[in-house]
N, C-alpha and C positions, 0 to 999 in steps of 0.2 A: 504493499499499500504506500503510495505516496504522500509524502507531507506536502501541505500547503505551502506556497513560497510567502515569505515574510515579508509584509507591507512596510515601507519605510515613510514614517510621515514628520515633518516638521511641527512638531506641537506647539513649540514657540510662535509660529506665525500664526496659529490658529487663534491665540489671544493676544496679537498685537494690536494696537489702537485701531487700527485701520480696519482690521476685521471684524473687531469688535463693533465699531460704528457702522460696517456695511451691515451687520447683522440688525442693527436697530432699526432701520429702513423695514415698514411695513408695506407689504404688497397687498393691494386690492385684488378683487377676483379677476378684474380687467387686465392685472399683471401693471399695473401703474403704481409708483411709491405713492404712499400717504404720509400722514403725520407721523410721527412716531408715538408711543403709546403716551409717553409724558404730554404730548401736545395735544391727544386726544381727550386727556383725564383733566384740562384745565391749565395746564403748564404751557408755558411760553414756547412758539414753535421754535426748531431748530435753525439757527442762522447758519447757511454755509460757510461764509468767511469765518465766522466764530468758531464753528465746527472743526475747520481746515487748520485753524491757529492753534486749536486745543491739540489738534494730531501732532502738527509740527513739533510744539513743546513738548509733547509726550515722546516722540522720535527722540529730540535731541537729548531729554531727559534719559532714554533708555539707553543712547549710545555714550553717555557721558558715564554713567554707572558702570557698562561692559568696559569703557576704557581704563577706568579707574581699577575694574578688576585685572584685566590684561597687564596694565603697568606693574601690577603688585606681583602677578605670575612671572613678568620677566626678570623683575627683581629678584625674586626667588631664584630664579636660573642663574642669576649671575652670582649670587651668594653660592650656590652649591658647587658652581665651576670655582670661585676662589676657594672653597673650604677644601674641595677635592685636589687641586693642584697646587695649593699654598702660595698664589700670588694674585695680583690683581688681573681682571677681565680688560682684553682691549689691546692685546698685543698681536701682531700681524699673525695671520694663522690661526687664530681663535675663530670656533666656530661660531656661527650667527646665533644670538640667543631666541631671535624671530625675523621673519622678512616684513618688510613694508612695501606695499605694492604702490607703483605712483598714477595717482588717479588725475586725467587730463583736465585741464581748466579751460574753459572757452575764452573768447576774445572780450566779454564783458567780465571777467575774472572770477566766474563761478564754477565750480566742480560738483558733481553728481554728489549727493547727499547718501552715503552708504549707511543702511540702517545697522542697529546693534546684531540682529538676525543674519543679515549679509556679511559682516563682519566678522560674527563668531564662526562662520562656517568656512570663510576666506581664511582665516586663522588657524581653523583646524585642518584644512588641506595642506597650508603651507609648513606648518608644525611638522607634518609627516615627512617633509621633503629638507628639513634643516639640515641634516647631516649627509644629503645626496649631493655628488658631483653633477648628475643629469638631471636637470629641472624641467625637460621637457615634458615629462610625466605630470607634473605638477600643474603646468600651463594647460596642458590636454582637459585635467581633471576641472580646473576654473574654468575653462571655456565650455565644458559639457554640462557644469552647473550654473552658466551664464554668469558668471562671476569674473570675467577678465575686466581689464580696465574698460576698454573699448564697448562692451556688453553693458557695462553699469551706467556709462555714458548714455548709452542709447534708450535704456530701461528705466532710468531713475525720475520719480514723480516730484522728487523735491531737489534742490541745489542750494548750496552752502556757498557763501563768499569768503574770502580770507579772514573777515573781521567777525565770521561766527553768525550772519544775519542768514535766515534760511528764507527760501521763497519758491515758487512753483515753478514748473518747467517753462511754462509760458513767459512769465517774467525774466528768467535766468536766460533766455533764448531769444529774447524780443530783440530784432534786429540782428541777429546773428545768422550767418549762413550756415545753416547745418543741416546734414542729411543725416534724417534719423528714419 
């Protein structure tokens, strides 16, 4: 008897702010969205701009929390290296503690915003290849997952400026010749 194939799912993405917000939209029998239950119960109707602003703030907060966790993890790697080898990390030939992928910036100075879930996946893939000489399989895996830098630029819903201001794709690409 054969076993059923395992199904993998990114549970974190099921509970992302955008996924939760999309589930709040109630569909009428005709298939058109109606007001959310809160609005029907006498609450204020949902303002799309406010909802978008809230989503962006939540995404930035999630990413900042993940970045802090990741920085701590990399710091531990450095400590482990220094304890193991009895010297400071950073000499020529030392293995990388982590990879950092370059994300393109457009002519207006915006780069695609990489969500915490996307960055976790990127870090998980790149960590597997930290001590490898051949990185081609890493790039193949990132590309297969839709996470190489060009793919991120083409699929990003939000963009971020160098000063940390987050905007929609439309605002970030306004007046920029971009082929998406």
